[in-house]
TIGU-937396 format. One record per residue (C-alpha): residue in three letters; x, y, z. Coordinates in nm, 3 decimals. Example, Ala and Ser with C-alpha at 12.3 -4.5 7.8 and 13.67 -1.06 7.14 Angstrom:
REM residues 2
<pt aa="ALA" c1="1.230" c2="-0.450" c3="0.780"/>
<pt aa="SER" c1="1.367" c2="-0.106" c3="0.714"/>
REM end
This chain:
REM residues 379
<pt aa="MET" c1="-2.520" c2="-0.333" c3="-1.894"/>
<pt aa="LYS" c1="-2.293" c2="-0.444" c3="-1.613"/>
<pt aa="ILE" c1="-2.041" c2="-0.203" c3="-1.457"/>
<pt aa="LEU" c1="-1.771" c2="-0.318" c3="-1.215"/>
<pt aa="ILE" c1="-1.670" c2="-0.045" c3="-0.966"/>
<pt aa="CYS" c1="-1.318" c2="-0.094" c3="-0.825"/>
<pt aa="MET" c1="-1.208" c2="0.226" c3="-0.654"/>
<pt aa="ASP" c1="-0.900" c2="0.269" c3="-0.437"/>
<pt aa="SER" c1="-0.905" c2="0.494" c3="-0.131"/>
<pt aa="PHE" c1="-0.852" c2="0.869" c3="-0.173"/>
<pt aa="LYS" c1="-0.559" c2="0.902" c3="0.066"/>
<pt aa="GLY" c1="-0.652" c2="1.080" c3="0.388"/>
<pt aa="ASN" c1="-0.995" c2="1.166" c3="0.253"/>
<pt aa="MET" c1="-1.219" c2="0.865" c3="0.188"/>
<pt aa="SER" c1="-1.190" c2="0.488" c3="0.201"/>
<pt aa="ALA" c1="-1.213" c2="0.264" c3="-0.103"/>
<pt aa="SER" c1="-1.557" c2="0.148" c3="0.012"/>
<pt aa="GLN" c1="-1.680" c2="0.506" c3="0.045"/>
<pt aa="ALA" c1="-1.544" c2="0.597" c3="-0.299"/>
<pt aa="CYS" c1="-1.716" c2="0.294" c3="-0.455"/>
<pt aa="SER" c1="-2.048" c2="0.383" c3="-0.293"/>
<pt aa="LEU" c1="-2.033" c2="0.742" c3="-0.417"/>
<pt aa="VAL" c1="-1.949" c2="0.631" c3="-0.771"/>
<pt aa="ALA" c1="-2.243" c2="0.390" c3="-0.759"/>
<pt aa="ASP" c1="-2.474" c2="0.673" c3="-0.644"/>
<pt aa="GLY" c1="-2.372" c2="0.884" c3="-0.943"/>
<pt aa="LEU" c1="-2.405" c2="0.603" c3="-1.196"/>
<pt aa="ARG" c1="-2.752" c2="0.514" c3="-1.070"/>
<pt aa="ARG" c1="-2.867" c2="0.870" c3="-1.147"/>
<pt aa="SER" c1="-2.769" c2="0.852" c3="-1.514"/>
<pt aa="LEU" c1="-2.781" c2="0.474" c3="-1.576"/>
<pt aa="PRO" c1="-3.073" c2="0.353" c3="-1.364"/>
<pt aa="GLY" c1="-3.096" c2="0.024" c3="-1.551"/>
<pt aa="ALA" c1="-2.732" c2="-0.075" c3="-1.518"/>
<pt aa="GLU" c1="-2.620" c2="-0.361" c3="-1.295"/>
<pt aa="LEU" c1="-2.349" c2="-0.232" c3="-1.062"/>
<pt aa="VAL" c1="-2.098" c2="-0.463" c3="-0.894"/>
<pt aa="ILE" c1="-1.890" c2="-0.302" c3="-0.616"/>
<pt aa="VAL" c1="-1.551" c2="-0.441" c3="-0.516"/>
<pt aa="PRO" c1="-1.325" c2="-0.194" c3="-0.329"/>
<pt aa="VAL" c1="-0.955" c2="-0.251" c3="-0.396"/>
<pt aa="GLY" c1="-0.608" c2="-0.149" c3="-0.274"/>
<pt aa="ASP" c1="-0.248" c2="-0.198" c3="-0.383"/>
<pt aa="GLY" c1="-0.076" c2="-0.253" c3="-0.050"/>
<pt aa="GLY" c1="-0.115" c2="0.106" c3="0.064"/>
<pt aa="GLU" c1="-0.367" c2="0.272" c3="0.290"/>
<pt aa="GLY" c1="-0.705" c2="0.097" c3="0.285"/>
<pt aa="THR" c1="-0.587" c2="-0.236" c3="0.144"/>
<pt aa="ALA" c1="-0.686" c2="-0.434" c3="0.455"/>
<pt aa="ASP" c1="-1.026" c2="-0.265" c3="0.456"/>
<pt aa="ALA" c1="-1.077" c2="-0.353" c3="0.089"/>
<pt aa="ILE" c1="-0.978" c2="-0.718" c3="0.131"/>
<pt aa="GLY" c1="-1.172" c2="-0.751" c3="0.456"/>
<pt aa="GLY" c1="-1.481" c2="-0.595" c3="0.301"/>
<pt aa="ALA" c1="-1.472" c2="-0.837" c3="0.010"/>
<pt aa="LEU" c1="-1.411" c2="-1.144" c3="0.227"/>
<pt aa="GLY" c1="-1.602" c2="-1.060" c3="0.544"/>
<pt aa="GLY" c1="-1.292" c2="-0.996" c3="0.755"/>
<pt aa="GLN" c1="-1.286" c2="-0.862" c3="1.109"/>
<pt aa="TRP" c1="-1.056" c2="-0.603" c3="1.261"/>
<pt aa="VAL" c1="-0.847" c2="-0.711" c3="1.559"/>
<pt aa="GLU" c1="-0.752" c2="-0.418" c3="1.785"/>
<pt aa="ARG" c1="-0.405" c2="-0.399" c3="1.941"/>
<pt aa="LYS" c1="-0.186" c2="-0.137" c3="2.110"/>
<pt aa="VAL" c1="0.166" c2="-0.135" c3="1.970"/>
<pt aa="THR" c1="0.480" c2="0.075" c3="1.945"/>
<pt aa="GLY" c1="0.419" c2="0.370" c3="1.716"/>
<pt aa="PRO" c1="0.652" c2="0.519" c3="1.455"/>
<pt aa="LEU" c1="0.839" c2="0.691" c3="1.740"/>
<pt aa="PRO" c1="0.979" c2="0.422" c3="1.971"/>
<pt aa="ASP" c1="0.872" c2="0.595" c3="2.294"/>
<pt aa="ARG" c1="0.503" c2="0.617" c3="2.202"/>
<pt aa="ARG" c1="0.228" c2="0.351" c3="2.197"/>
<pt aa="VAL" c1="-0.055" c2="0.378" c3="1.943"/>
<pt aa="ALA" c1="-0.393" c2="0.211" c3="1.899"/>
<pt aa="SER" c1="-0.361" c2="-0.013" c3="1.595"/>
<pt aa="ARG" c1="-0.528" c2="-0.312" c3="1.430"/>
<pt aa="TRP" c1="-0.494" c2="-0.590" c3="1.176"/>
<pt aa="MET" c1="-0.753" c2="-0.764" c3="0.959"/>
<pt aa="ARG" c1="-0.846" c2="-1.125" c3="1.038"/>
<pt aa="LEU" c1="-0.970" c2="-1.335" c3="0.747"/>
<pt aa="ASN" c1="-1.133" c2="-1.676" c3="0.765"/>
<pt aa="ARG" c1="-1.076" c2="-1.848" c3="0.431"/>
<pt aa="SER" c1="-1.203" c2="-2.205" c3="0.402"/>
<pt aa="GLY" c1="-1.151" c2="-2.263" c3="0.773"/>
<pt aa="ARG" c1="-0.801" c2="-2.114" c3="0.771"/>
<pt aa="VAL" c1="-0.709" c2="-1.790" c3="0.947"/>
<pt aa="GLU" c1="-0.509" c2="-1.537" c3="0.745"/>
<pt aa="ALA" c1="-0.408" c2="-1.183" c3="0.837"/>
<pt aa="VAL" c1="-0.370" c2="-0.854" c3="0.654"/>
<pt aa="VAL" c1="-0.131" c2="-0.621" c3="0.834"/>
<pt aa="GLU" c1="-0.097" c2="-0.263" c3="0.708"/>
<pt aa="MET" c1="0.228" c2="-0.115" c3="0.829"/>
<pt aa="ALA" c1="0.067" c2="0.230" c3="0.808"/>
<pt aa="GLN" c1="-0.159" c2="0.128" c3="1.098"/>
<pt aa="ALA" c1="0.144" c2="0.108" c3="1.329"/>
<pt aa="SER" c1="0.439" c2="0.280" c3="1.157"/>
<pt aa="GLY" c1="0.276" c2="0.525" c3="0.919"/>
<pt aa="MET" c1="0.320" c2="0.896" c3="0.851"/>
<pt aa="ALA" c1="-0.045" c2="0.964" c3="0.931"/>
<pt aa="LEU" c1="0.028" c2="0.879" c3="1.297"/>
<pt aa="LEU" c1="0.269" c2="1.172" c3="1.333"/>
<pt aa="ARG" c1="0.245" c2="1.549" c3="1.312"/>
<pt aa="ARG" c1="0.446" c2="1.702" c3="1.032"/>
<pt aa="ASP" c1="0.702" c2="1.840" c3="1.279"/>
<pt aa="GLU" c1="0.751" c2="1.489" c3="1.424"/>
<pt aa="LEU" c1="0.853" c2="1.327" c3="1.095"/>
<pt aa="ASN" c1="1.213" c2="1.209" c3="1.124"/>
<pt aa="PRO" c1="1.320" c2="0.887" c3="0.946"/>
<pt aa="LEU" c1="1.641" c2="0.877" c3="1.152"/>
<pt aa="ARG" c1="1.429" c2="0.811" c3="1.463"/>
<pt aa="THR" c1="1.123" c2="0.624" c3="1.338"/>
<pt aa="THR" c1="1.089" c2="0.246" c3="1.360"/>
<pt aa="THR" c1="0.881" c2="-0.039" c3="1.219"/>
<pt aa="ARG" c1="0.876" c2="-0.219" c3="1.555"/>
<pt aa="GLY" c1="0.498" c2="-0.176" c3="1.589"/>
<pt aa="THR" c1="0.444" c2="-0.344" c3="1.252"/>
<pt aa="GLY" c1="0.639" c2="-0.644" c3="1.375"/>
<pt aa="GLU" c1="0.430" c2="-0.646" c3="1.695"/>
<pt aa="LEU" c1="0.112" c2="-0.662" c3="1.486"/>
<pt aa="MET" c1="0.257" c2="-0.949" c3="1.284"/>
<pt aa="ASP" c1="0.356" c2="-1.132" c3="1.602"/>
<pt aa="HIS" c1="0.005" c2="-1.090" c3="1.743"/>
<pt aa="ALA" c1="-0.147" c2="-1.224" c3="1.419"/>
<pt aa="ARG" c1="0.088" c2="-1.523" c3="1.443"/>
<pt aa="ARG" c1="-0.016" c2="-1.592" c3="1.803"/>
<pt aa="CYS" c1="-0.381" c2="-1.567" c3="1.699"/>
<pt aa="GLY" c1="-0.329" c2="-1.856" c3="1.458"/>
<pt aa="ALA" c1="-0.274" c2="-1.680" c3="1.125"/>
<pt aa="GLY" c1="-0.146" c2="-1.929" c3="0.869"/>
<pt aa="ARG" c1="-0.043" c2="-1.654" c3="0.626"/>
<pt aa="ILE" c1="0.026" c2="-1.283" c3="0.667"/>
<pt aa="TYR" c1="-0.026" c2="-1.030" c3="0.390"/>
<pt aa="LEU" c1="0.184" c2="-0.723" c3="0.468"/>
<pt aa="GLY" c1="0.082" c2="-0.391" c3="0.314"/>
<pt aa="VAL" c1="0.374" c2="-0.149" c3="0.300"/>
<pt aa="GLY" c1="0.233" c2="0.186" c3="0.188"/>
<pt aa="GLY" c1="0.233" c2="0.511" c3="0.384"/>
<pt aa="SER" c1="0.537" c2="0.445" c3="0.602"/>
<pt aa="ALA" c1="0.716" c2="0.702" c3="0.818"/>
<pt aa="THR" c1="1.028" c2="0.484" c3="0.833"/>
<pt aa="VAL" c1="1.359" c2="0.406" c3="0.664"/>
<pt aa="ASP" c1="1.488" c2="0.134" c3="0.900"/>
<pt aa="CYS" c1="1.523" c2="-0.154" c3="0.651"/>
<pt aa="GLY" c1="1.265" c2="-0.350" c3="0.852"/>
<pt aa="THR" c1="1.499" c2="-0.387" c3="1.150"/>
<pt aa="GLY" c1="1.231" c2="-0.264" c3="1.391"/>
<pt aa="ALA" c1="0.979" c2="-0.522" c3="1.273"/>
<pt aa="ALA" c1="1.249" c2="-0.790" c3="1.288"/>
<pt aa="ALA" c1="1.338" c2="-0.690" c3="1.646"/>
<pt aa="ALA" c1="0.974" c2="-0.733" c3="1.749"/>
<pt aa="LEU" c1="0.998" c2="-1.088" c3="1.612"/>
<pt aa="GLY" c1="1.310" c2="-1.175" c3="1.812"/>
<pt aa="TRP" c1="1.599" c2="-1.062" c3="1.591"/>
<pt aa="ARG" c1="1.880" c2="-0.863" c3="1.753"/>
<pt aa="PHE" c1="2.129" c2="-0.618" c3="1.603"/>
<pt aa="ARG" c1="2.463" c2="-0.559" c3="1.776"/>
<pt aa="ASP" c1="2.739" c2="-0.304" c3="1.737"/>
<pt aa="GLU" c1="3.114" c2="-0.366" c3="1.718"/>
<pt aa="ARG" c1="3.130" c2="-0.407" c3="2.099"/>
<pt aa="GLY" c1="2.847" c2="-0.659" c3="2.103"/>
<pt aa="GLN" c1="2.596" c2="-0.412" c3="2.249"/>
<pt aa="GLU" c1="2.238" c2="-0.425" c3="2.125"/>
<pt aa="VAL" c1="2.149" c2="-0.141" c3="1.885"/>
<pt aa="PRO" c1="1.794" c2="0.003" c3="1.896"/>
<pt aa="PRO" c1="1.645" c2="-0.039" c3="1.546"/>
<pt aa="CYS" c1="1.583" c2="0.286" c3="1.360"/>
<pt aa="GLY" c1="1.711" c2="0.456" c3="1.046"/>
<pt aa="GLY" c1="1.975" c2="0.659" c3="1.225"/>
<pt aa="ASN" c1="2.130" c2="0.347" c3="1.380"/>
<pt aa="LEU" c1="2.174" c2="0.133" c3="1.070"/>
<pt aa="LEU" c1="2.541" c2="0.223" c3="1.033"/>
<pt aa="ARG" c1="2.608" c2="0.110" c3="1.392"/>
<pt aa="MET" c1="2.488" c2="-0.245" c3="1.325"/>
<pt aa="ARG" c1="2.773" c2="-0.494" c3="1.283"/>
<pt aa="ARG" c1="2.612" c2="-0.829" c3="1.367"/>
<pt aa="ILE" c1="2.271" c2="-0.981" c3="1.305"/>
<pt aa="VAL" c1="2.155" c2="-1.232" c3="1.567"/>
<pt aa="PRO" c1="1.853" c2="-1.445" c3="1.464"/>
<pt aa="PRO" c1="1.592" c2="-1.558" c3="1.718"/>
<pt aa="PRO" c1="1.630" c2="-1.907" c3="1.872"/>
<pt aa="GLU" c1="1.340" c2="-2.025" c3="1.659"/>
<pt aa="MET" c1="1.135" c2="-1.861" c3="1.385"/>
<pt aa="ASP" c1="0.779" c2="-1.985" c3="1.365"/>
<pt aa="LEU" c1="0.633" c2="-1.700" c3="1.164"/>
<pt aa="PRO" c1="0.387" c2="-1.819" c3="0.896"/>
<pt aa="PRO" c1="0.447" c2="-1.738" c3="0.528"/>
<pt aa="VAL" c1="0.456" c2="-1.362" c3="0.465"/>
<pt aa="VAL" c1="0.351" c2="-1.197" c3="0.138"/>
<pt aa="VAL" c1="0.455" c2="-0.833" c3="0.102"/>
<pt aa="LEU" c1="0.202" c2="-0.633" c3="-0.100"/>
<pt aa="CYS" c1="0.420" c2="-0.388" c3="-0.293"/>
<pt aa="ASP" c1="0.288" c2="-0.081" c3="-0.473"/>
<pt aa="VAL" c1="0.631" c2="0.026" c3="-0.604"/>
<pt aa="ASP" c1="0.919" c2="-0.159" c3="-0.769"/>
<pt aa="ASN" c1="1.201" c2="0.058" c3="-0.631"/>
<pt aa="PRO" c1="1.517" c2="-0.120" c3="-0.516"/>
<pt aa="LEU" c1="1.663" c2="-0.075" c3="-0.168"/>
<pt aa="CYS" c1="1.961" c2="0.144" c3="-0.265"/>
<pt aa="GLY" c1="2.073" c2="0.385" c3="-0.535"/>
<pt aa="PRO" c1="1.908" c2="0.677" c3="-0.716"/>
<pt aa="ARG" c1="1.568" c2="0.500" c3="-0.721"/>
<pt aa="GLY" c1="1.610" c2="0.352" c3="-0.374"/>
<pt aa="ALA" c1="1.425" c2="0.395" c3="-0.049"/>
<pt aa="ALA" c1="1.632" c2="0.686" c3="0.084"/>
<pt aa="ARG" c1="1.675" c2="0.906" c3="-0.222"/>
<pt aa="VAL" c1="1.319" c2="0.872" c3="-0.356"/>
<pt aa="PHE" c1="1.101" c2="0.840" c3="-0.047"/>
<pt aa="ALA" c1="1.290" c2="0.974" c3="0.258"/>
<pt aa="PRO" c1="1.230" c2="1.343" c3="0.171"/>
<pt aa="GLN" c1="0.854" c2="1.274" c3="0.189"/>
<pt aa="LYS" c1="0.910" c2="1.143" c3="0.542"/>
<pt aa="GLY" c1="1.085" c2="1.451" c3="0.675"/>
<pt aa="ALA" c1="1.444" c2="1.391" c3="0.569"/>
<pt aa="ASP" c1="1.665" c2="1.684" c3="0.470"/>
<pt aa="PRO" c1="1.953" c2="1.629" c3="0.221"/>
<pt aa="ALA" c1="2.200" c2="1.537" c3="0.497"/>
<pt aa="MET" c1="1.956" c2="1.283" c3="0.643"/>
<pt aa="VAL" c1="1.903" c2="1.131" c3="0.298"/>
<pt aa="GLU" c1="2.278" c2="1.071" c3="0.265"/>
<pt aa="THR" c1="2.297" c2="0.916" c3="0.614"/>
<pt aa="LEU" c1="2.003" c2="0.687" c3="0.537"/>
<pt aa="GLU" c1="2.145" c2="0.589" c3="0.197"/>
<pt aa="ASP" c1="2.476" c2="0.496" c3="0.360"/>
<pt aa="GLY" c1="2.286" c2="0.300" c3="0.626"/>
<pt aa="LEU" c1="2.085" c2="0.105" c3="0.370"/>
<pt aa="GLU" c1="2.400" c2="0.027" c3="0.166"/>
<pt aa="HIS" c1="2.562" c2="-0.096" c3="0.487"/>
<pt aa="MET" c1="2.261" c2="-0.311" c3="0.577"/>
<pt aa="ALA" c1="2.245" c2="-0.461" c3="0.228"/>
<pt aa="ALA" c1="2.611" c2="-0.568" c3="0.261"/>
<pt aa="LEU" c1="2.559" c2="-0.691" c3="0.620"/>
<pt aa="ILE" c1="2.253" c2="-0.897" c3="0.524"/>
<pt aa="ARG" c1="2.438" c2="-1.047" c3="0.228"/>
<pt aa="ARG" c1="2.738" c2="-1.138" c3="0.444"/>
<pt aa="GLU" c1="2.553" c2="-1.269" c3="0.751"/>
<pt aa="LEU" c1="2.237" c2="-1.417" c3="0.599"/>
<pt aa="GLY" c1="2.339" c2="-1.491" c3="0.242"/>
<pt aa="VAL" c1="2.048" c2="-1.290" c3="0.098"/>
<pt aa="ASP" c1="2.107" c2="-1.018" c3="-0.163"/>
<pt aa="VAL" c1="1.835" c2="-0.753" c3="-0.130"/>
<pt aa="ARG" c1="2.018" c2="-0.443" c3="-0.259"/>
<pt aa="ASP" c1="1.883" c2="-0.434" c3="-0.614"/>
<pt aa="MET" c1="1.574" c2="-0.651" c3="-0.568"/>
<pt aa="PRO" c1="1.270" c2="-0.485" c3="-0.736"/>
<pt aa="GLY" c1="1.029" c2="-0.369" c3="-0.467"/>
<pt aa="ALA" c1="1.282" c2="-0.406" c3="-0.182"/>
<pt aa="GLY" c1="1.282" c2="-0.029" c3="-0.128"/>
<pt aa="ALA" c1="0.913" c2="-0.020" c3="-0.036"/>
<pt aa="ALA" c1="0.835" c2="0.132" c3="0.306"/>
<pt aa="GLY" c1="1.189" c2="0.246" c3="0.371"/>
<pt aa="GLY" c1="1.330" c2="-0.099" c3="0.308"/>
<pt aa="LEU" c1="1.073" c2="-0.287" c3="0.517"/>
<pt aa="ALA" c1="1.018" c2="-0.503" c3="0.209"/>
<pt aa="ALA" c1="1.390" c2="-0.586" c3="0.199"/>
<pt aa="GLY" c1="1.388" c2="-0.665" c3="0.570"/>
<pt aa="ALA" c1="1.084" c2="-0.887" c3="0.530"/>
<pt aa="VAL" c1="1.268" c2="-1.092" c3="0.267"/>
<pt aa="ALA" c1="1.586" c2="-1.113" c3="0.474"/>
<pt aa="PHE" c1="1.443" c2="-1.168" c3="0.823"/>
<pt aa="MET" c1="1.105" c2="-1.331" c3="0.753"/>
<pt aa="GLY" c1="1.164" c2="-1.520" c3="0.430"/>
<pt aa="ALA" c1="0.887" c2="-1.314" c3="0.272"/>
<pt aa="GLU" c1="0.772" c2="-1.314" c3="-0.088"/>
<pt aa="LEU" c1="0.741" c2="-0.978" c3="-0.264"/>
<pt aa="ALA" c1="0.426" c2="-0.953" c3="-0.475"/>
<pt aa="SER" c1="0.232" c2="-0.690" c3="-0.664"/>
<pt aa="GLY" c1="-0.021" c2="-0.554" c3="-0.416"/>
<pt aa="ILE" c1="-0.297" c2="-0.488" c3="-0.667"/>
<pt aa="ASP" c1="-0.248" c2="-0.820" c3="-0.849"/>
<pt aa="THR" c1="-0.270" c2="-1.006" c3="-0.516"/>
<pt aa="VAL" c1="-0.587" c2="-0.816" c3="-0.422"/>
<pt aa="ILE" c1="-0.737" c2="-0.895" c3="-0.763"/>
<pt aa="ARG" c1="-0.667" c2="-1.264" c3="-0.704"/>
<pt aa="ILE" c1="-0.792" c2="-1.274" c3="-0.343"/>
<pt aa="THR" c1="-1.116" c2="-1.093" c3="-0.428"/>
<pt aa="ARG" c1="-1.168" c2="-1.304" c3="-0.745"/>
<pt aa="LEU" c1="-1.208" c2="-0.995" c3="-0.959"/>
<pt aa="ASP" c1="-1.146" c2="-1.189" c3="-1.280"/>
<pt aa="GLU" c1="-1.480" c2="-1.365" c3="-1.228"/>
<pt aa="TYR" c1="-1.660" c2="-1.030" c3="-1.216"/>
<pt aa="ALA" c1="-1.458" c2="-0.866" c3="-1.493"/>
<pt aa="ARG" c1="-1.528" c2="-1.131" c3="-1.755"/>
<pt aa="GLU" c1="-1.900" c2="-1.044" c3="-1.737"/>
<pt aa="ALA" c1="-1.858" c2="-0.664" c3="-1.721"/>
<pt aa="ASP" c1="-1.903" c2="-0.406" c3="-1.995"/>
<pt aa="TRP" c1="-1.714" c2="-0.135" c3="-1.807"/>
<pt aa="ILE" c1="-1.477" c2="-0.109" c3="-1.512"/>
<pt aa="VAL" c1="-1.465" c2="0.218" c3="-1.318"/>
<pt aa="THR" c1="-1.156" c2="0.269" c3="-1.105"/>
<pt aa="GLY" c1="-0.964" c2="0.558" c3="-0.954"/>
<pt aa="GLU" c1="-0.767" c2="0.704" c3="-0.666"/>
<pt aa="GLY" c1="-0.675" c2="1.036" c3="-0.512"/>
<pt aa="SER" c1="-0.411" c2="1.121" c3="-0.771"/>
<pt aa="PHE" c1="-0.383" c2="0.969" c3="-1.119"/>
<pt aa="ASP" c1="-0.040" c2="1.025" c3="-1.274"/>
<pt aa="GLU" c1="0.239" c2="0.830" c3="-1.441"/>
<pt aa="GLN" c1="0.321" c2="0.660" c3="-1.108"/>
<pt aa="SER" c1="-0.033" c2="0.514" c3="-1.116"/>
<pt aa="LEU" c1="0.069" c2="0.302" c3="-1.413"/>
<pt aa="MET" c1="0.368" c2="0.152" c3="-1.225"/>
<pt aa="GLY" c1="0.231" c2="-0.093" c3="-0.970"/>
<pt aa="LYS" c1="-0.064" c2="0.107" c3="-0.838"/>
<pt aa="VAL" c1="-0.433" c2="0.016" c3="-0.849"/>
<pt aa="VAL" c1="-0.502" c2="0.163" c3="-1.194"/>
<pt aa="SER" c1="-0.219" c2="-0.036" c3="-1.355"/>
<pt aa="GLY" c1="-0.357" c2="-0.364" c3="-1.219"/>
<pt aa="ILE" c1="-0.714" c2="-0.283" c3="-1.317"/>
<pt aa="VAL" c1="-0.600" c2="-0.199" c3="-1.672"/>
<pt aa="ARG" c1="-0.429" c2="-0.540" c3="-1.698"/>
<pt aa="LEU" c1="-0.744" c2="-0.705" c3="-1.562"/>
<pt aa="ALA" c1="-0.964" c2="-0.524" c3="-1.815"/>
<pt aa="ARG" c1="-0.728" c2="-0.609" c3="-2.101"/>
<pt aa="ARG" c1="-0.752" c2="-0.980" c3="-2.020"/>
<pt aa="HIS" c1="-1.129" c2="-0.965" c3="-2.065"/>
<pt aa="GLY" c1="-1.164" c2="-0.695" c3="-2.332"/>
<pt aa="VAL" c1="-1.341" c2="-0.451" c3="-2.100"/>
<pt aa="ALA" c1="-1.331" c2="-0.071" c3="-2.127"/>
<pt aa="VAL" c1="-1.195" c2="0.130" c3="-1.833"/>
<pt aa="ALA" c1="-1.289" c2="0.470" c3="-1.693"/>
<pt aa="VAL" c1="-1.077" c2="0.648" c3="-1.430"/>
<pt aa="ILE" c1="-1.210" c2="0.902" c3="-1.181"/>
<pt aa="ALA" c1="-0.941" c2="1.070" c3="-0.969"/>
<pt aa="GLY" c1="-0.910" c2="1.359" c3="-0.727"/>
<pt aa="ARG" c1="-0.647" c2="1.514" c3="-0.949"/>
<pt aa="VAL" c1="-0.502" c2="1.411" c3="-1.285"/>
<pt aa="GLY" c1="-0.134" c2="1.465" c3="-1.360"/>
<pt aa="ILE" c1="-0.093" c2="1.264" c3="-1.678"/>
<pt aa="THR" c1="-0.168" c2="1.351" c3="-2.041"/>
<pt aa="ARG" c1="-0.420" c2="1.152" c3="-2.239"/>
<pt aa="GLY" c1="-0.147" c2="1.040" c3="-2.478"/>
<pt aa="LYS" c1="0.039" c2="0.858" c3="-2.199"/>
<pt aa="CYS" c1="-0.267" c2="0.660" c3="-2.088"/>
<pt aa="PRO" c1="-0.314" c2="0.302" c3="-2.209"/>
<pt aa="GLN" c1="-0.574" c2="0.269" c3="-2.483"/>
<pt aa="ASP" c1="-0.783" c2="0.052" c3="-2.250"/>
<pt aa="ILE" c1="-0.864" c2="0.369" c3="-2.052"/>
<pt aa="ARG" c1="-1.151" c2="0.526" c3="-2.245"/>
<pt aa="TYR" c1="-1.232" c2="0.814" c3="-2.010"/>
<pt aa="VAL" c1="-1.046" c2="1.008" c3="-1.741"/>
<pt aa="LEU" c1="-1.233" c2="1.246" c3="-1.512"/>
<pt aa="ALA" c1="-1.076" c2="1.474" c3="-1.249"/>
<pt aa="LEU" c1="-1.250" c2="1.611" c3="-0.942"/>
<pt aa="SER" c1="-1.028" c2="1.921" c3="-0.934"/>
<pt aa="THR" c1="-0.870" c2="2.155" c3="-1.186"/>
<pt aa="PRO" c1="-0.500" c2="2.253" c3="-1.210"/>
<pt aa="GLY" c1="-0.419" c2="2.539" c3="-0.976"/>
<pt aa="GLU" c1="-0.735" c2="2.498" c3="-0.770"/>
<pt aa="ASP" c1="-0.710" c2="2.521" c3="-0.393"/>
<pt aa="GLN" c1="-0.669" c2="2.157" c3="-0.286"/>
<pt aa="ALA" c1="-0.828" c2="2.205" c3="0.056"/>
<pt aa="ALA" c1="-1.148" c2="2.329" c3="-0.107"/>
<pt aa="ALA" c1="-1.145" c2="2.046" c3="-0.361"/>
<pt aa="ILE" c1="-1.099" c2="1.786" c3="-0.087"/>
<pt aa="SER" c1="-1.382" c2="1.930" c3="0.122"/>
<pt aa="GLU" c1="-1.617" c2="1.889" c3="-0.176"/>
<pt aa="SER" c1="-1.474" c2="1.559" c3="-0.297"/>
<pt aa="ALA" c1="-1.777" c2="1.344" c3="-0.208"/>
<pt aa="VAL" c1="-2.020" c2="1.567" c3="-0.398"/>
<pt aa="ARG" c1="-1.780" c2="1.600" c3="-0.689"/>
<pt aa="LEU" c1="-1.726" c2="1.225" c3="-0.708"/>
<pt aa="VAL" c1="-2.101" c2="1.162" c3="-0.737"/>
<pt aa="ARG" c1="-2.130" c2="1.426" c3="-1.009"/>
<pt aa="ALA" c1="-1.833" c2="1.288" c3="-1.202"/>
<pt aa="ALA" c1="-1.980" c2="0.938" c3="-1.194"/>
<pt aa="GLU" c1="-2.316" c2="1.075" c3="-1.307"/>
<pt aa="LYS" c1="-2.142" c2="1.252" c3="-1.597"/>
<pt aa="LEU" c1="-1.959" c2="0.931" c3="-1.685"/>
<pt aa="GLY" c1="-2.289" c2="0.744" c3="-1.688"/>
<pt aa="ARG" c1="-2.439" c2="0.995" c3="-1.930"/>
<pt aa="THR" c1="-2.136" c2="0.954" c3="-2.158"/>
<pt aa="ILE" c1="-2.164" c2="0.575" c3="-2.148"/>
<pt aa="ARG" c1="-2.539" c2="0.599" c3="-2.213"/>
<pt aa="GLY" c1="-2.465" c2="0.808" c3="-2.523"/>
<pt aa="GLU" c1="-2.249" c2="0.525" c3="-2.657"/>
<pt aa="TYR" c1="-2.501" c2="0.256" c3="-2.560"/>
<pt aa="PRO" c1="-2.844" c2="0.421" c3="-2.587"/>
<pt aa="THR" c1="-3.024" c2="0.096" c3="-2.505"/>
<pt aa="GLY" c1="-2.812" c2="0.037" c3="-2.188"/>
REM end
């Protein structure tokens, strides 16, 4: 029996590689004869660069850049890939402009900026990257990508022609967009894990800004700013990003990447599946085990589990999901998902569950192995 293990990271707790290793440990206890193939994955969020780099032998490149708050520098990094003699880069915006870099009382999407993400991209360009994959999960920002664009030479001016510092609270002040003298950025692929548009009830401000520290008044200011930027970009650049699926990712960084960098928006998990050649492994597998910190209805809308289910369906392979917590009923799961195991129970203290997550993950995988062995007694 061959089992393909494709775990995502458990946000803020364990990397995708660590989760895969723990699942493998548990399966070996109950299925000692099974062949286990480990391929960590990500969907554009936290840990995506690590997953891709681990599969392709990438190397981290360290760099100090502007943090989410414009007056603070942070230690950051991007993943360098060598693919058939060509350098490519994976930049995770969370490494430079993410919520994890701030204390809870520092979260303020009116002040935060994506400038550091643009600085990472610029460094990757100067290091010879011929393509940049941009992961956009975990952001602390709602600046429509203006900070990243500014790091790449774009300028934003107010009605008096004065330069406007790029951040969410300044979007409404921007009246002109001034492109750089020349734009030699390589092709950019944005790895999206959501399909939300830039504006409206499902847009970047109304859905995601409260998670980033915005109160109701801030949400309205940010929504007005994003509407203004969508109209400004359409008028000055001839690009309509307002209702583009995925443009609302990372506080509109995805929209800004399309407008200012000519980027392509792509499914993060589908791109990772292609880059890591998971189809080649899946077609020979009997089972695929996947999972993440929280498995809910959102998981089936662009996240890792949704992509793995599509992969399994193409090859007629059964899927098992192991998650830190489960917030979806069995009836809403695709039929391809045969088993769902949770590491915690409803109402349980989450801090305690997280502290025991490694042990619980091994035990859950061991239990899954026993269940699979019951179905395939000769496995």
